[in-house]
C-alpha positions in Angstrom: -17.4 3.0 14.1 -20.9 3.9 12.1 -20.1 4.4 8.2 -22.4 6.7 6.9 -25.6 6.0 4.0 -23.4 8.4 1.9 -19.7 6.8 2.9 -21.8 2.8 2.0 -23.3 4.7 -1.3 -19.5 6.0 -2.2 -18.1 1.9 -1.8 -19.7 0.2 -3.7 -20.1 2.8 -6.2 -16.4 2.9 -7.0 -16.6 -1.3 -7.1 -18.6 -1.2 -9.2 -17.0 1.0 -11.3 -14.0 -0.9 -11.0 -16.2 -4.3 -11.8 -17.0 -2.2 -15.3 -13.2 -1.0 -15.8 -12.4 -4.5 -15.3 -14.9 -6.0 -17.3 -14.1 -3.2 -20.1 -9.5 -3.9 -19.7 -10.8 -7.7 -19.8 -12.4 -7.2 -23.1 -10.4 -4.9 -24.8 -7.1 -6.6 -24.2 -6.1 -3.6 -21.7 -4.3 -5.4 -19.1 -3.8 -1.7 -17.3 -7.3 -0.5 -17.2 -8.2 -4.6 -15.8 -5.8 -3.9 -12.9 -6.8 -0.1 -12.4 -10.3 -1.7 -12.4 -9.6 -5.0 -9.3 -7.8 -2.2 -7.5 -10.8 -0.2 -7.0 -13.2 -2.6 -6.4 -11.2 -4.1 -3.9 -10.4 -0.4 -2.3 -14.6 0.3 -1.9 -14.2 -3.6 -0.4 -11.8 -2.6 1.9 -13.0 0.8 2.7 -17.2 -0.6 3.6 -15.6 -3.5 5.5 -13.0 -1.0 8.0 -16.5 1.1 8.7 
């Protein structure tokens, strides 16, 4: 199955947003935000690899 350019962009965008949330969470001591960012990064990576 071939992934479209749009899907690739969405998955990478999710990874970048996740990293930003993780960094913000670490900087502010907000563990919930940090974990949410990590989850978003992993989800984007998994979707990218599966397609």
